[in-house]
C-alpha positions in Angstrom: 12.0 -8.2 -13.8 10.9 -4.7 -14.7 7.6 -4.2 -13.0 6.6 -1.4 -15.4 7.0 -3.6 -18.4 4.9 -6.3 -16.8 2.1 -3.9 -16.0 2.1 -2.7 -19.6 2.0 -6.3 -20.9 -0.9 -7.2 -18.6 -2.8 -3.9 -19.4 -2.4 -4.4 -23.2 -3.4 -8.1 -22.9 -6.7 -6.8 -21.6 -7.0 -4.1 -24.3 -7.0 -1.4 -21.7 -5.6 2.1 -22.2 -3.7 4.1 -19.6 -6.9 6.2 -19.5 -8.9 3.1 -18.6 -6.5 2.4 -15.8 -6.8 6.0 -14.6 -10.5 5.7 -14.4 -10.3 2.3 -12.5 -7.5 3.3 -10.1 -7.7 7.1 -9.7 -4.0 7.2 -10.6 -3.3 9.9 -13.2 -2.4 8.7 -16.7 1.1 10.2 -16.6 1.9 8.3 -13.4 1.0 5.0 -15.1 3.2 6.1 -18.1 6.1 6.8 -15.8 5.7 3.4 -14.1 5.5 1.5 -17.4 8.5 3.3 -18.8 10.6 2.5 -15.7 10.9 6.1 -14.3 8.9 5.4 -11.2 8.6 2.3 -9.0 5.1 1.7 -7.6 4.5 0.9 -3.9 2.8 -2.3 -2.9 -0.4 -0.3 -2.4 -0.2 1.0 -5.9 0.4 -2.5 -7.2 -2.7 -3.6 -5.4 -4.7 -0.8 -7.2 -3.3 -1.9 -10.5 -4.1 -5.6 -9.8 -7.6 -4.7 -8.9 -8.0 -2.5 -12.0 -6.6 -5.3 -14.2 -8.7 -7.9 -12.3 -5.7 -10.1 -11.6 -4.1 -11.5 -8.4 -1.1 -9.4 -7.2 1.4 -12.3 -7.8 0.9 -12.0 -11.6 3.1 -8.9 -11.6 6.0 -11.1 -10.5 5.2 -14.5 -12.0 4.4 -15.6 -15.6 2.8 -19.0 -15.1 -1.0 -19.7 -15.3 -1.2 -21.2 -11.8 0.0 -19.6 -8.6 3.6 -20.6 -7.9 4.1 -23.5 -5.5 5.2 -22.7 -2.0 8.7 -23.9 -1.2 9.0 -26.9 1.0 9.6 -26.0 4.6 12.3 -27.9 6.5 10.9 -30.5 8.8 11.3 -30.0 12.6 14.3 -32.4 12.6 16.0 -30.5 9.7 15.3 -27.2 11.4 17.2 -28.4 14.5 20.3 -29.0 12.3 20.3 -25.4 11.0 22.9 -23.2 12.7 21.1 -20.4 14.6 17.9 -22.2 15.0 18.0 -22.7 18.8 19.5 -21.7 22.1 22.8 -19.9 22.3 23.3 -20.0 18.5 20.0 -18.1 18.0 21.1 -15.5 20.5 24.5 -15.1 18.8 22.8 -14.8 15.4 20.4 -12.1 16.6 23.3 -10.1 18.1 25.3 -10.5 14.9 22.3 -9.3 12.7 21.8 -6.3 15.1 25.4 -5.3 14.7 25.4 -5.7 10.9 22.3 -3.5 10.7 24.2 -0.7 12.5 27.2 -0.9 10.1 27.4 1.3 7.0 27.8 -0.3 3.6 31.6 0.3 3.5 32.2 -1.4 6.9 29.9 -4.3 5.9 31.9 -4.8 2.6 35.2 -4.7 4.6 33.9 -7.4 7.0 32.8 -9.6 4.1 36.1 -9.3 2.3 38.0 -10.2 5.6 35.8 -13.2 6.1 36.3 -14.3 2.5 40.1 -14.0 2.9 40.0 -16.0 6.1 38.0 -18.8 4.5 40.4 -18.9 1.5 43.4 -19.1 3.8 41.9 -21.9 5.9 40.9 -23.9 2.8 44.5 -23.6 1.5 45.9 -24.7 4.8 43.7 -27.8 5.0 43.6 -28.6 1.3 
């Protein structure tokens, strides 16, 4: 979703001009124009200022429905135990793996994923 387009829709639905937003937020009019036209991506703090100026909750920039979105169901304690990496040695291995991945550059990460993909394909051919 383009956040700028959504901000414009919400602003226009309240019959507010960019000048009105400038007065309510302290953000200059040309900044709002740049956001609404997709040239600038606002920070969370700026989105909070827009939400306050438009008198809407922050989630409305990301969600179209009238009511707040429902929270996704959390796995039960028993289900969580079944997830790989949720306890003991697996959790330790998963943390080490994510730490190593964060140190890789994009090219190395892509190579690792391609290699894993080929390994899975070979294994599925051998067993299938």
